[in-house]
N, C-alpha and C positions, 0 to 999 in steps of 0.2 A: 807491261807499261803495267803501272799502278792506278789507281783512281786519282791521284792529284797531280799525275802525268797527263792523264787523258783533261783533264779539270783549267792546266794550262793549257795543251791543246788546242783544246774547243775555244777559250779566253785568246788566244792566239789570233783562231779560224774565223774567231765573229770578232775580229777588231776592223772599225773601218778602214778599208783598201785606200788608200791615200798614199802610201808607200811609204809614209813613218809609224805612224800607229803601233802594228804588228812587230818590229824591228825594237818601237821602245815598250813593249813589251814583251817580250822575250826577254830584251836587256834585265825589266827588273824580276822576270820570273823566279830565280835561285832563291831570291828573296819572298816573294810567298810562299815560294816551295817549301825556302825555311820553315818559314810561321806555320806554313798548314802541318808541315811533320811532328810538329811539337805538338797540336792538338790532337784530341783520343779518337774525332769523328773525321768522316769524308764529305758530308755535310749534317746543317743545323736548321733549325726551324726558326725564323726569324718573324716577332709578332709585325702585322703589317693594319694599316685601315683601309679602307674602302679605294682610299687612293692609289693605294699600291707605296706607299708613305711607310719608312721602318718607323715604326712606334718606341719615340725618347721617353725615358725615365732619365728625372733630371733627381742625382743623390746628391744630399745637402751635409755635412762635414756637421756631426754633434756639438763639438768641440770648440769648431768655428764658421758660426751659420756662412758667412761670407764666403768659405769656400762652397761649389759644389760645380759637378762633372754631370753632364748629361751621357748615359752610357745606352747601347743598345742589346738584348740580350740574348744570344744565341742558347738554343737548348736542342738539347739530344736525340729527344724523340718530339711527337704528335702532342703526347698526350703529358709530356712535362709542360710544355708552354701551353693547354690548356688549364688544364691544374692547378698554373703556377699564380697565384696573387697577386704578378704582377701582367696579367694577361687579362684583369679585370677591370684596367683603366677603361676604353673605350670599349660594350658590350659585342660594339661591329665590328671589331676587328678580327684576324687572321690571321694563323699560322702556317706560313709558308713552307716550304722546302728548297733550301738553296745548300750550291756545290760552296763547299769550306772557300777554296779559293775563287770565287766570284765573292764571297763574301765580302777578304781581305781586299778585295781588288776596288771594292766599292769606299772600303773603308778609308781609302787613301784621299779620296776628293770629296767627303759628307761634312760640310764644314761646322751644322752642327755639333755633333760627336765629336766627344773629348774618346772616346774608348766604348770598344765592343766585352763584353762578357761573357765566355765561353762557360755554360754551364760542362763538364765533361761526364759527371757520372747521371744516369737516368733514373730518376726516384729523388735527386733532392741536392740543394742549394747549395751543398759545402762545398765542393769540391768549382773552383774555378779557374780558369784560362782569362789573366785583362790582356787584350790587346791595342798599347795607348795610338792612337793614330798620331801623332809627332814621334813617334817611335819610327813608324812605318814609315811617316813620308818624309825624316832624316835616314834611316838604312837606303828608299830608297835613291836618293839623291844622292846617297855618297854613290849608292851604284852605278848610277847614270852617269856619275862625274871621273866614275873608274874611267865606262867605257865610250867620252868623249875621245875621240882622234885630237890627238896633242899636233896641235901645224904649227910649224914656226913660221913666222912672214919672212917672204924672199931677200925684203932687205932688209933683214935685220945687221947689222953689222961688227 
């Protein structure tokens, strides 16, 4: 079992046992797995504030200042997060390791966040992979749509 498979199984095992959520998580697992496999690390460090909320960075398009997006940075090593100028925003912020599957799963519902930027190469900010929340939500919606049982009403003529 790969680390990603273990992370997915943990996500399913820790889902609320309401009869529905573990099945939903298992249904969307292929989407999470596919994205996680494109990333280079099994875990990343996310800068969080004292309330354990992820620190957001607002990026503004230089050519069009009205265009902006809110991102969360995910670093491959603790020292990358702490040496980064991005971490200097809040002196009380701390970088915490998180499994990549958990990061992707949380991104689904993070309304103020437009994307997560994963820094892939330790020691540099040049090699990144961006995962857009809208793209992830679209892929998950498609996966759920494919797995909804097609029921034909019995009185259809």
